[in-house]
C-alpha positions in Angstrom: 4.5 16.7 3.9 5.2 13.3 2.1 3.0 9.9 3.0 5.6 8.5 5.0 6.3 11.7 7.3 2.4 11.7 7.8 2.3 8.1 8.5 5.2 8.5 11.1 3.4 11.2 12.8 0.4 9.1 12.8 2.0 6.1 14.3 3.7 8.1 16.9 0.4 9.9 18.1 -1.3 6.4 18.4 1.9 4.8 20.3 2.0 7.9 22.7 -1.9 8.3 23.2 -2.7 4.6 23.5 -4.6 3.9 20.4 -4.7 0.4 20.7 -6.5 0.8 24.0 -9.4 2.3 22.7 -12.2 0.5 21.4 -11.9 0.1 17.8 -8.5 1.5 18.0 -6.9 -1.3 16.3 -9.0 -1.2 13.4 -9.0 2.5 13.0 -4.8 2.3 13.1 -4.9 -0.4 10.7 -6.9 1.3 8.0 -5.2 4.6 8.5 -1.9 2.9 7.9 -3.1 1.1 4.7 -4.7 4.5 3.4 -1.4 6.4 3.9 0.9 3.5 2.5 -0.9 2.6 -0.6 -2.8 6.0 -1.3 -4.9 4.1 -3.9 -6.2 6.2 -6.6 -9.2 5.1 -8.7 -9.1 7.8 -11.3 -6.9 7.8 -14.5 -3.8 9.6 -14.1 -3.9 12.8 -16.2 -1.1 12.2 -18.6 -2.4 8.9 -19.5 -3.4 8.8 -23.2 -5.4 5.6 -23.5 -2.5 3.3 -24.5 -3.5 0.3 -22.9 -7.1 0.4 -23.4 -7.2 -2.4 -25.7 -4.8 -4.5 -23.4 -7.1 -4.7 -20.5 -7.8 -8.1 -18.8 -9.4 -9.2 -15.3 -7.8 -11.8 -13.0 -10.2 -13.4 -10.2 -8.4 -13.1 -6.6 -9.6 -14.7 -3.5 -12.9 -16.4 -2.7 -15.7 -13.5 -2.7 -15.8 -12.5 -6.5 -13.0 -9.9 -6.5 -11.0 -9.2 -9.5 -7.7 -7.4 -10.3 -7.7 -5.2 -13.2 -4.4 -5.8 -15.4 -3.2 -5.1 -19.0 -1.8 -8.0 -21.0 0.9 -6.7 -23.5 2.3 -9.6 -25.5 5.9 -9.0 -27.3 5.6 -9.2 -31.2 8.2 -12.1 -30.9 7.3 -15.6 -30.1 9.2 -16.7 -26.9 9.9 -13.2 -25.4 10.5 -12.9 -21.9 7.5 -12.2 -19.8 7.5 -9.6 -17.0 5.1 -9.3 -14.0 4.9 -5.5 -13.4 3.8 -4.3 -10.0 3.7 -0.5 -9.6 4.2 1.5 -6.2 2.0 3.6 -4.1 -0.4 6.3 -5.1 -1.0 6.1 -8.6 -2.4 3.2 -10.5 -1.5 1.6 -13.6 -2.2 4.5 -16.1 0.4 6.3 -13.9 3.0 3.6 -14.9 2.2 3.7 -18.5 5.4 5.3 -19.7 7.7 2.9 -17.3 5.8 -0.2 -18.7 6.3 1.2 -22.5 10.3 1.3 -21.4 10.2 -2.3 -20.2 8.2 -3.6 -23.5 11.0 -1.7 -25.6 13.5 -4.1 -23.8 11.9 -6.9 -25.4 9.4 -8.0 -22.7 5.8 -9.2 -22.8 4.4 -7.3 -19.9 1.4 -8.2 -17.7 1.0 -5.2 -15.1 -1.8 -5.3 -12.5 -3.5 -2.8 -10.2 -3.8 -4.2 -6.8 -7.3 -4.1 -5.2 -8.2 -0.5 -4.3 -6.7 0.8 -7.2 -7.9 1.7 -10.8 -10.4 -0.6 -12.2 -9.8 -3.6 -9.3 -12.2 -4.3 -6.9 -12.0 -3.0 -3.3 -11.3 0.2 -1.8 -8.3 0.2 0.7 -5.6 -2.4 0.0 -3.5 -4.3 2.6 -0.2 -5.9 2.4 -1.6 -9.4 2.6 -4.1 -8.6 -0.1 -1.5 -6.8 -2.4 0.4 -10.3 -1.8 -2.4 -12.1 -3.0 -3.1 -10.1 -5.9 0.5 -10.5 -7.2 0.4 -14.4 -6.6 -2.8 -14.6 -8.8 -1.2 -12.6 -11.5 1.8 -14.6 -11.3 -0.2 -17.9 -12.1 -1.8 -16.2 -14.9 1.3 -14.8 -16.4 2.5 -18.7 -16.6 -0.6 -19.3 -18.6 -0.4 -16.3 -20.7 3.3 -17.0 -22.0 4.0 -20.7 -21.2 7.1 -20.9 -23.2 8.7 -17.6 -22.0 11.4 -17.1 -19.3 9.4 -15.1 -16.3 10.5 -12.2 -14.4 9.1 -10.1 -12.0 9.8 -6.1 -11.9 8.5 -3.8 -8.8 9.0 0.0 -8.2 9.2 1.2 -4.7 6.2 -0.3 -2.7 5.8 -2.8 -5.6 9.6 -4.0 -5.0 8.2 -5.4 -1.6 5.5 -7.2 -3.5 7.8 -8.7 -6.2 10.4 -9.7 -3.4 7.5 -11.8 -1.8 6.4 -13.5 -5.4 10.0 -14.3 -6.1 10.9 -15.7 -2.5 8.0 -18.3 -3.3 8.4 -19.0 -6.5 11.9 -20.9 -7.6 10.6 -20.6 -11.7 11.4 -16.9 -11.3 13.7 -16.2 -13.8 14.8 -12.5 -12.7 13.9 -10.1 -10.4 14.2 -6.2 -11.1 13.8 -3.7 -7.9 13.7 -0.1 -8.6 13.7 2.3 -5.7 12.6 -0.2 -3.4 12.8 0.4 0.7 13.7 -2.2 3.3 10.7 -2.2 5.3 7.9 0.2 6.5 9.1 0.6 10.0 12.9 1.7 8.5 10.6 4.1 6.1 9.1 5.6 9.3 12.1 5.9 11.0 13.5 8.1 8.2 11.1 10.9 9.4 10.5 10.1 13.0 12.7 10.0 16.3 14.1 6.3 16.4 13.4 5.6 19.9 9.5 5.9 19.6 7.5 2.6 19.7 6.6 2.4 16.3 6.5 -1.3 16.1 3.7 -1.4 18.7 1.1 0.0 16.4 2.6 -1.0 13.2 0.4 -3.6 11.2 1.8 -3.1 7.6 5.5 -4.4 7.5 6.6 -5.2 4.0 10.0 -6.2 5.5 11.9 -6.6 2.5 15.2 -6.6 4.1 14.5 -9.7 6.2 13.0 -11.6 3.1 15.5 -10.7 0.3 18.0 -13.6 1.5 15.1 -16.0 0.2 15.3 -15.2 -3.3 17.4 -17.3 -5.3 16.7 -15.6 -8.4 19.2 -13.3 -9.9 18.3 -9.6 -8.9 19.1 -6.5 -10.3 18.6 -3.5 -7.8 18.3 -0.1 -9.2 18.1 3.3 -7.4 18.3 6.8 -8.2 21.0 8.7 -6.0 19.0 11.8 -6.1 16.1 9.8 -4.6 14.4 12.1 -1.9 11.8 9.5 -0.9 13.6 6.2 -0.5 17.3 6.7 0.3 19.5 4.6 -2.3 21.1 3.2 0.9 18.3 1.1 1.3 18.9 -0.6 -1.9 22.3 -1.2 -1.0 21.4 -2.7 2.3 19.0 -5.1 0.3 21.9 -5.6 -2.2 24.1 -6.8 0.9 21.5 -9.0 2.3 20.6 -10.9 -1.1 22.3 -14.2 -1.4 21.7 -15.2 -5.1 23.3 -13.8 -8.1 23.1 -9.6 -7.9 23.9 -6.4 -9.6 23.7 -3.1 -8.0 23.0 0.0 -10.5 23.0 3.4 -9.0 22.1 6.3 -11.6 23.4 9.5 -10.8 21.2 12.5 -11.2 17.9 10.3 -10.8 15.3 10.6 -8.3 12.5 8.1 -7.2 10.3 8.0 -10.0 12.2 9.7 -13.2 14.6 6.9 -14.3 12.3 5.3 -17.2 11.8 8.7 -19.0 15.3 10.0 -18.7 18.5 9.5 -20.5 19.8 7.1 -17.7 17.5 4.5 -18.8 20.4 3.6 -21.5 22.2 2.3 -18.2 19.0 0.1 -17.2 18.8 -1.6 -20.6 22.3 -2.4 -20.6 22.4 -3.6 -17.2 19.0 -5.8 -18.2 20.3 -7.3 -21.1 23.7 -8.0 -19.9 22.7 -9.3 -16.3 20.0 -11.5 -17.4 21.5 -12.5 -20.8 18.4 -11.1 -22.9 19.7 -10.7 -26.4 18.4 -7.9 -28.1 15.8 -4.9 -27.4 12.6 -4.8 -29.3 10.9 -1.7 -30.2 7.5 -1.6 -28.6 6.3 0.9 -31.1 6.4 -1.9 -34.1 3.5 -3.9 -32.3 
C-alpha cells in the first residue's frame, strides 16, 4: 500500500467517525497526516557512499534555535548558475545524491537541504509551513553563497510543491524545474479514495500547487515520467496548463516517479534545461 493510499484511508476514517470532535482529535489527525505525507527519515540511504560528507553546512531557521542541514556544492566555474534543490517525501538528502550529481553535471552549483525532521536537520515531524520556512531560509542562503549567479529552484514530487511556494514569492528566481509534481494533497488523496467523501474536512496539509502555479513568473520546466504510478503525469499537464509564465512540458516515455535521473532519458532533461533556460554548456562535476 502506498503512503497516499494509507493517507486517504486515514482521512476517510477521521471524516466518518468524527475525529475532530474527539478531545485531542485535531492534533492527532494533524500529526498523522504530517507523518504519512512526509515520511521523514533520519538515517542515511543504504546506497549513499559519503559523496557529500565534505559539503555539509547548517542554515538557521525559525526563532527557537533550529537548523536545517544542507549540502553546498559549488561548480568549478565562476559565475555558474546556482540551484536550490528540494527533495520529495521519505528519503533525506542521501537518497537524492545521484539526482543532485546529475544536476551538477548540467553546470549548476547546488544547495540541497533536508527539511526539519529529515536527516541531520532539527526536529522530528515536518509540516507544510515548516517546509516552506526551511526553503525560504535556504533560498536566502543561496543568494549569499552565489551572489553573482543566476538562481534556480528544483523540486521533485513533494519538493515541487515547496519549490512553487519559493518561486511565487521571489521574482529573482531565474527558473523553476518541477519533476513528478502533484497538483495538491487533496487531489492525491482522491486518486485512491471515493471522491465524494469529505476529505477536505480533516485535511491540514494542503500543498495546493495548482492554485499557486499561476503566481509564478519565472520560466518553468515541467518534467514527468509517463509511467509514473505514484503521481499521474496528468497532474504535470494540469500544472503546465495553469502556469502563466514561460513554460515547457517534458513527458518522458518509459520513466517512472524517481528513475529519470539515472536512466538514458536524462539526456532529454539535459537538452531541455540547456535550451529552455539558455544555460550554454554542461560541466562534468567529476572534474571538480
